N, C-alpha and C positions, 0 to 999 in steps of 0.2 A: 504495500499496501504504499502508495509515495503522497507526500503532503502541496499540491499548490499555493506560495498564493499572489494575491492581486492585490496592488489599488483601489480604495472601495473609486478614485476615478475610471479606472479603467475597468472597473466591477458593472460601475452604472453605464460604460458606455460599449459592454458588448456581455452581455449580462446567458448570452446561450452560450458562449466560451468559460464560464465561470458553469454554467450546469453540464457543457461536458467534459469540464475536468475533473465530473464528482463519479465518476467514471473510474475513476488511479484513484479517488480517493478522498478527501477532501478537502475541501476547497481555503485555505485563510485569507480576507477581507481584506489591509489594512489600513489606516486612519493611518499620517504620517511616519507610519513605516511601522506601529505596533500593531498587532494582532489586534480587532476590534469580534467578528462575526467572525461565524463559524460555516459553512454550506456545507451536507451534502445527503446522500441518498435518502429518500425516508426511510428504506430499509438497513442502510447502516445506523441512521435515530433508535426504529427498531431495536435493532439488536442492543445496544450501545443501552438506551430505558428498562430491556427486557421485559417488553413491551407488544403483542400481537397486534397484527395492523385493528384496526378498527374499522364498519363501512358506518357510509353517513347517516344511515336511519342508528344506530348506534349512542354516534356523536350528537343530534335532535334528542332522542330518549333519553339524554344525561342533564340535557340544560333543565334545569331551574325554572321555573314558573310553564312546564308543558303540561300540565295538569291543567286542563279547564274542556268544561264543557261545550260547545259550542253545538248547536239548533237551527240552521236558518229557512230564510223565513219563505214561504211554499211558494211560485211563483203567478200560480190560483187569484191568492190574496191579494197579493201588491197591486191586480189592474192591466197583468200583461195581458193579451190576444194575442194568438197565434196570428205569422203572417200569413197572408189571400197572397194566395201568387195564382199565375194567369198563365 
């Protein structure tokens, strides 16, 4: 695994190149020569964090305040009439 280092200016200018570099290992983004951020593939992140990938539905279900009742009004009670096509 190799580490690629790019300046924040080069990162902003060519994000696609930085993303491609993650295939070989993490990419360190520097500000004034000091590493400030690390970019890595999501699979590598999950390995480091010791987590399994979660589906979008799992993530949405885990958000607070997601449990509520929704009873939409019926269209016929709102005065809408079917379109007349000729």
